[in-house]
Steps between C-alpha positions, in 0.01 A plus 500: 500500500166630628670798667689579180179481293321730749786749481487502120122550499535788746777648289266497199236685704755764599609542139135540398472767768770708330358428154159634605667814637701546181192443283304762697774758449518417130121533462503842665787614278309386189165658588624810683516728190132419425370569851299818565650761732262395780456130573269314744686370805238432769145367495264508798218252562245740353682519169662838563838544331803703609729625225868590523774610263611226261850504652354331810467173310876457535460486878281189478715352225811560712345319795514167317880470467537655847272235650672226300834588658358571846301176521808310385718658769264502801531128587877538527456789747255313723646365830282193439620458143535122532121467530452632145628169363185336638264721296731637230279391210199681644710809577635519146155429358348776713767745384421411138127538567556846647703601196231372264234692693697825469566431131127447438417826682759671281335349192159624619636854541643494147177356355277750681729785396472408132143363500310655796207303637574180311569299817310460825815584691368476856345157436822369345713618792256359756501164320880497496524592869246232593690241299822598677336458841371158395846388392671651804249331729568166335875519563523713815514201741828396333675827586753454780593761758680801350505879523386596149214277388188372668292607801759680709374600843717522813345171612548298180862615480570396858357146474523245220190325634297821491638572152381161370153529655451855377608415146276193484204717601620780271509264205133413551390859558686653207392221266141575606566871435617409151199281419244748636688786336486326162128433536425857606710642215310284252148559627498832689560858386862612520450729801319228698752228412787731597347562841436126545865416430628777731275388786597134453873569493491749790283266707723199429813696592340615825399143588852371427663771710273424795536122457880520497495698825258255666706195395821669618342583837381141540849378421654734757259399775509132403120489482473348150680360195 
């Protein structure tokens, strides 16, 4: 009964995934005639904006259904597909979160095209990214060994023990990245908070890569757990 209920909940998340993608396409179709010929597509930490032809909005909008299908198919292609059952709810929730993030970015582009300067775009995106790192960090230790999701180094993929240790540490580090990123986005200028988040994420990833290698080497030499 519990397994059936979990499957149904996950099925609802997957359906929501496709609904978000469909809603994004519908929103673009509705607002497209009103968009100016040049629309904002990229923002740097200093507030600089890059503009492209309005047709480019369809590229981002098209990514949502593409990702919906791809993320649905990838677990079935993974040689370790059976492990997905152990963290399927988080996987489906992460896929939905990614879709929502892209949909919000799409909404920001439409809003800034029609009403330039109304939103603090860089701050919003930094807050969203920080929130995603916080959520990912919270659930990362539950991710089992696979080839498509998680901290995939040669050493985590070759040892389940190294995978578990690395993902436990990764959960703490990325959750800390999320919390500090949220605080910096709220209280620091956009360019400073962007640099803070980049340094935190890059530093955490470097630590995790090195830690996975050290744990793997210890395991091979039998000099530690």
